[in-house]
Backbone as ProteinMPNN parsed JSONL, in Angstrom:
{"seq_chain_A": "MNYEIKGRVQSVGELQEFNKFKKVSFVIETEDKYPQVIQLELHNDNAEKSRGNLLAGQLVNVKFNIRGRKWEDKVFNNLVAWSFEPIENEIKSDANSDDDLPF", "coords_chain_A": {"N_chain_A": [[-14.692, 4.629, 11.244], [-11.466, 3.399, 12.608], [-8.588, 1.141, 11.048], [-5.198, -0.65, 11.201], [-2.764, -2.621, 9.47], [-0.155, -4.794, 8.633], [2.356, -4.699, 6.477], [4.721, -5.914, 3.422], [5.403, -3.793, 0.83], [4.162, -4.265, -2.218], [3.746, -2.863, -5.168], [3.402, 0.211, -6.162], [1.168, 2.057, -7.513], [1.415, 4.577, -9.804], [1.096, 8.2, -9.338], [-2.515, 9.451, -10.216], [-4.234, 12.368, -11.047], [-7.56, 13.507, -10.787], [-9.599, 16.355, -11.721], [-9.156, 18.164, -8.921], [-8.538, 16.382, -6.669], [-6.497, 13.798, -6.171], [-5.416, 10.347, -6.379], [-3.883, 7.768, -5.566], [-2.812, 4.197, -6.008], [-1.687, 1.395, -4.231], [-0.107, -1.637, -3.55], [0.311, -4.232, -0.923], [1.911, -6.654, 0.992], [0.649, -9.045, 3.484], [2.821, -10.914, 5.929], [2.035, -12.688, 7.213], [1.181, -16.324, 8.766], [-0.412, -17.003, 6.645], [-0.216, -15.153, 4.094], [-2.381, -12.523, 3.165], [-2.93, -10.851, 0.585], [-3.07, -6.952, 0.013], [-4.521, -4.257, -1.272], [-4.589, -0.92, -0.995], [-5.356, 2.219, -0.979], [-3.775, 6.015, -1.453], [-4.975, 9.128, -0.61], [-5.579, 11.881, -2.316], [-3.412, 14.743, -0.046], [-2.139, 12.917, 0.988], [-1.562, 11.09, -0.989], [0.567, 13.028, -1.983], [2.589, 12.924, -0.66], [3.621, 10.201, -0.215], [5.124, 9.87, -2.969], [8.178, 9.199, -3.609], [8.525, 8.283, -1.004], [7.024, 5.91, -0.345], [7.646, 2.805, -1.14], [8.156, -0.069, -3.293], [9.061, -3.391, -1.54], [9.796, -1.923, 0.654], [8.637, -2.914, 4.465], [6.076, -2.063, 6.085], [4.122, -0.392, 7.931], [0.608, -0.034, 7.834], [-2.118, 2.74, 8.137], [-5.802, 2.843, 8.282], [-8.934, 3.233, 6.52], [-12.303, 1.743, 5.972], [-13.844, 2.564, 3.793], [-16.953, 3.172, 2.081], [-19.575, 2.896, -0.817], [-22.648, 2.996, -2.785], [-24.075, 2.505, -5.903], [-26.091, 2.195, -7.696], [-27.614, -0.964, -7.701], [-25.437, -2.075, -6.749], [-22.499, -2.335, -4.402], [-19.214, -0.844, -3.289], [-16.48, -0.874, -2.374], [-13.761, 1.048, -0.526], [-10.592, 1.284, 0.786], [-8.97, 2.975, 2.291], [-5.683, 4.854, 3.099], [-4.352, 6.758, 5.834], [-2.251, 7.172, 6.347], [1.068, 5.932, 6.67], [4.047, 4.218, 7.514], [7.469, 3.505, 7.192], [8.793, 0.23, 8.375], [11.27, -0.94, 8.735], [14.498, 0.667, 7.187], [15.755, -0.838, 5.41], [15.516, -2.47, 1.971], [13.759, -5.165, 1.196], [14.83, -6.509, -1.663], [13.256, -8.967, -4.615], [15.678, -9.787, -6.736], [17.37, -11.92, -7.793], [20.197, -12.26, -6.276], [24.233, -12.527, -5.81], [24.808, -13.815, -3.373], [22.521, -15.389, -2.801], [23.206, -18.001, -4.494], [22.377, -21.022, -4.316], [24.155, -22.947, -4.371]], "CA_chain_A": [[-13.389, 3.059, 12.153], [-9.94, 3.247, 12.419], [-7.533, 0.338, 10.955], [-4.064, -0.755, 10.99], [-2.302, -3.623, 9.125], [1.663, -3.711, 8.698], [3.132, -5.888, 5.278], [5.648, -5.628, 2.517], [5.003, -2.738, -0.289], [4.434, -4.904, -3.302], [3.93, -2.335, -6.293], [2.957, 1.328, -5.95], [0.838, 2.643, -8.401], [0.803, 5.971, -10.575], [-0.306, 9.418, -9.183], [-3.283, 9.873, -11.237], [-5.449, 13.249, -10.7], [-9.345, 14.004, -11.044], [-10.005, 18.12, -11.532], [-8.365, 18.576, -7.897], [-8.876, 15.5, -6.023], [-5.156, 12.825, -6.01], [-4.86, 8.883, -5.029], [-1.727, 6.542, -5.875], [-3.057, 2.634, -5.489], [-0.32, 0.536, -3.9], [-0.225, -3.105, -3.291], [0.999, -5.117, 0.088], [1.44, -8.148, 1.24], [0.863, -9.252, 5.469], [4.06, -11.234, 6.654], [1.48, -13.775, 8.513], [0.942, -17.573, 8.639], [-1.462, -17.509, 5.781], [-0.495, -14.054, 4.139], [-2.801, -11.595, 2.609], [-1.933, -9.339, -0.452], [-4.4, -6.405, 0.027], [-4.475, -2.729, -2.172], [-5.195, 0.235, -1.08], [-5.421, 3.784, -1.478], [-3.992, 7.16, -0.998], [-5.692, 10.444, -1.461], [-4.425, 14.4, -1.853], [-1.886, 15.264, 0.258], [-1.331, 11.736, 1.518], [-0.978, 10.359, -1.743], [1.529, 13.727, -2.703], [3.413, 12.151, 0.557], [3.543, 8.71, -1.091], [6.178, 10.152, -3.684], [9.946, 8.287, -3.224], [8.477, 7.404, 0.41], [6.514, 4.618, -0.22], [8.365, 1.881, -2.085], [7.961, -1.107, -3.694], [10.23, -3.75, -0.875], [9.991, -2.043, 2.402], [7.565, -3.175, 5.577], [5.55, -0.578, 6.55], [2.603, -0.011, 8.95], [-0.601, 1.209, 7.294], [-3.186, 2.937, 9.085], [-6.742, 3.505, 6.995], [-10.426, 3.544, 6.982], [-12.663, 1.415, 5.389], [-15.253, 3.153, 2.784], [-17.999, 2.133, 0.7], [-20.964, 3.442, -1.423], [-23.668, 2.631, -3.376], [-24.103, 2.587, -7.253], [-27.3, 0.799, -8.307], [-27.564, -2.421, -6.999], [-23.694, -2.906, -6.22], [-22.005, -1.473, -3.444], [-18.32, -0.707, -3.618], [-15.55, -0.662, -1.008], [-12.037, 0.622, -0.143], [-9.16, 1.159, 1.606], [-8.037, 4.568, 2.199], [-5.005, 4.458, 4.194], [-4.528, 8.038, 6.073], [-0.629, 7.035, 7.123], [2.428, 4.826, 6.786], [5.279, 4.497, 8.257], [8.345, 2.578, 7.149], [9.018, -0.67, 9.687], [12.55, -1.129, 8.753], [15.023, 1.299, 6.38], [15.706, -1.844, 4.154], [14.246, -2.971, 1.705], [14.178, -6.384, 0.219], [14.143, -7.299, -3.296], [13.267, -10.792, -4.953], [15.741, -9.551, -7.093], [18.554, -12.746, -7.178], [21.998, -12.142, -5.918], [25.382, -14.075, -5.978], [24.602, -14.239, -2.547], [21.281, -16.348, -3.078], [23.177, -18.95, -5.034], [21.767, -22.131, -3.586], [25.381, -23.969, -3.745]], "C_chain_A": [[-12.182, 3.394, 11.996], [-8.877, 1.233, 12.367], [-6.395, -0.136, 11.127], [-3.677, -1.975, 10.38], [-0.775, -3.451, 8.378], [1.784, -5.084, 7.217], [3.867, -5.508, 4.43], [4.877, -5.003, 0.98], [5.065, -3.799, -1.287], [4.552, -4.323, -4.526], [3.054, -1.127, -5.793], [2.373, 2.156, -7.484], [1.175, 4.173, -8.692], [0.329, 7.326, -9.239], [-1.167, 9.233, -10.178], [-3.844, 10.893, -10.35], [-6.504, 13.312, -11.533], [-9.179, 15.419, -10.83], [-8.842, 17.834, -9.997], [-8.135, 17.545, -7.122], [-7.164, 14.232, -7.002], [-5.329, 11.86, -5.32], [-3.937, 8.428, -6.363], [-2.353, 5.679, -4.948], [-1.579, 2.118, -5.276], [-0.904, -0.888, -2.921], [0.824, -3.692, -1.662], [0.604, -6.536, 0.444], [1.983, -9.116, 2.911], [2.408, -10.537, 5.138], [3.674, -12.637, 7.591], [1.524, -14.769, 8.146], [0.394, -17.929, 7.122], [-1.509, -15.396, 5.177], [-1.187, -13.652, 2.643], [-2.171, -10.974, 1.586], [-3.655, -8.389, -0.631], [-4.0, -4.646, -0.496], [-5.015, -1.814, -1.526], [-5.112, 1.518, -1.777], [-4.761, 5.282, -0.271], [-4.661, 8.313, -1.189], [-5.297, 11.854, -0.77], [-3.58, 14.564, -1.191], [-1.315, 13.939, 0.684], [-0.601, 10.806, -0.04], [0.277, 11.777, -2.463], [2.709, 13.231, -2.195], [4.282, 11.106, -0.133], [5.124, 8.842, -2.045], [7.726, 9.903, -3.144], [9.272, 8.356, -1.764], [8.385, 6.897, 0.482], [7.138, 3.66, -1.511], [8.417, 0.708, -2.291], [9.018, -2.221, -2.76], [9.714, -3.118, 0.581], [7.918, -2.675, 3.137], [7.162, -2.588, 5.904], [3.962, -0.919, 7.284], [1.817, 1.457, 8.222], [-1.705, 1.561, 8.217], [-4.595, 3.293, 7.629], [-8.076, 2.983, 7.701], [-10.589, 2.471, 5.872], [-14.366, 2.089, 4.419], [-15.885, 2.821, 1.682], [-19.067, 2.969, 0.351], [-21.455, 2.611, -2.153], [-23.591, 2.91, -4.396], [-24.996, 1.845, -7.916], [-27.476, 0.04, -7.369], [-26.168, -3.335, -6.528], [-22.963, -2.023, -5.008], [-20.097, -2.098, -4.288], [-17.098, -0.634, -2.34], [-13.935, -0.33, -2.022], [-11.77, 0.788, 0.316], [-8.531, 2.04, 1.889], [-7.085, 4.32, 3.214], [-4.629, 6.198, 4.045], [-3.168, 8.124, 6.403], [0.184, 5.373, 6.947], [3.166, 5.02, 7.1], [6.03, 3.434, 8.119], [8.709, 1.776, 8.749], [10.909, -0.177, 9.873], [13.238, -0.36, 7.472], [15.464, 0.141, 5.13], [15.495, -2.286, 3.333], [14.13, -3.981, 1.032], [13.649, -6.492, -0.57], [14.29, -8.751, -3.431], [14.383, -10.682, -6.369], [17.027, -11.185, -6.822], [20.155, -11.887, -7.223], [23.096, -12.99, -6.317], [25.511, -14.659, -4.582], [23.392, -15.246, -1.316], [21.292, -17.606, -3.644], [22.79, -19.992, -3.906], [22.997, -23.147, -3.084], [26.5, -22.842, -3.559]], "O_chain_A": [[-11.926, 3.77, 10.852], [-8.641, 0.459, 13.295], [-6.765, 0.197, 12.253], [-4.461, -2.809, 10.832], [-0.322, -2.469, 7.789], [1.246, -6.191, 7.236], [3.843, -4.279, 4.496], [4.061, -5.588, 0.267], [6.152, -4.377, -1.274], [5.331, -4.905, -5.28], [2.075, -1.361, -5.085], [3.096, 2.704, -8.316], [1.186, 4.947, -7.735], [-0.611, 7.247, -8.449], [-0.647, 8.801, -11.207], [-4.012, 10.656, -9.154], [-6.46, 13.203, -12.759], [-8.629, 15.77, -9.786], [-7.755, 17.29, -10.192], [-7.054, 17.815, -6.599], [-7.022, 14.07, -8.214], [-5.428, 11.896, -4.093], [-3.58, 8.706, -7.508], [-2.541, 5.872, -3.746], [-0.586, 2.366, -5.96], [-1.733, -1.036, -2.023], [2.019, -3.412, -1.565], [-0.396, -7.243, 0.31], [3.055, -9.587, 3.289], [2.776, -10.802, 3.994], [4.385, -13.351, 8.298], [1.924, -14.776, 6.982], [0.717, -18.955, 6.523], [-2.327, -14.561, 5.563], [-0.902, -14.062, 1.518], [-1.004, -10.586, 1.648], [-4.751, -8.743, -1.064], [-3.13, -4.01, 0.098], [-6.239, -1.933, -1.473], [-4.837, 1.728, -2.959], [-5.003, 5.549, 0.906], [-4.978, 8.41, -2.374], [-4.991, 12.463, 0.255], [-2.535, 14.555, -1.842], [-0.092, 13.814, 0.746], [0.438, 10.151, -0.127], [0.858, 11.437, -3.494], [3.717, 13.058, -2.879], [5.446, 11.245, -0.507], [6.069, 8.077, -1.856], [8.223, 10.569, -2.235], [10.278, 8.739, -1.167], [9.141, 6.321, 1.264], [6.999, 3.951, -2.699], [8.819, 0.114, -1.29], [10.151, -2.041, -3.205], [9.291, -3.837, 1.487], [6.782, -2.769, 2.672], [8.025, -1.921, 6.475], [3.017, -1.64, 6.963], [1.969, 2.669, 8.072], [-2.168, 0.732, 9.0], [-4.43, 3.766, 6.505], [-8.292, 2.536, 8.827], [-9.711, 2.166, 5.065], [-15.571, 1.924, 4.605], [-15.494, 2.324, 0.626], [-19.497, 3.763, 1.188], [-20.926, 1.511, -2.312], [-22.867, 3.906, -4.427], [-24.682, 0.915, -8.659], [-27.488, 0.411, -6.195], [-25.923, -4.49, -6.179], [-23.148, -0.806, -5.043], [-19.767, -2.955, -5.109], [-17.453, -0.08, -1.299], [-13.349, -0.74, -3.024], [-12.57, 0.642, 1.24], [-7.313, 1.942, 1.739], [-7.431, 3.656, 4.191], [-4.569, 6.859, 3.008], [-2.808, 9.235, 6.79], [-0.148, 4.196, 7.085], [3.407, 6.226, 7.16], [5.679, 2.389, 8.668], [8.851, 2.322, 9.843], [11.523, 0.525, 10.676], [12.618, -0.65, 6.449], [15.425, 0.489, 3.95], [14.818, -3.211, 3.781], [14.48, -3.741, -0.124], [12.427, -6.588, -0.691], [15.001, -9.539, -2.807], [14.06, -11.487, -7.243], [17.442, -11.413, -5.686], [20.824, -11.21, -8.003], [22.972, -13.989, -7.025], [26.118, -15.713, -4.397], [23.322, -15.577, -0.132], [20.327, -18.369, -3.644], [22.918, -19.729, -2.71], [23.048, -23.842, -2.07], [27.607, -23.139, -3.111]]}, "name": "protein", "num_of_chains": 1, "seq": "MNYEIKGRVQSVGELQEFNKFKKVSFVIETEDKYPQVIQLELHNDNAEKSRGNLLAGQLVNVKFNIRGRKWEDKVFNNLVAWSFEPIENEIKSDANSDDDLPF"}
């Protein structure tokens, strides 16, 4: 089953390599009335494509699948993204600038 979510990238992790498997984790925050902070993963070729193309501050549309597995008596879920597209070119920064002064 495929899902889609829109949000602003909060952070992008380092590329991790495990033998031939590659993974990058990233966090987005939705811009809904009640914002949610969501962690997703990109695997293999998609993880490679994220380098320089998935940036903190970007508003993105992410398509993903939910994956789950059971280990002993525990269940683990992952949100695995298979596509991400920037919605805007401008990156929003939390850094204060002279234009943001309250006076």
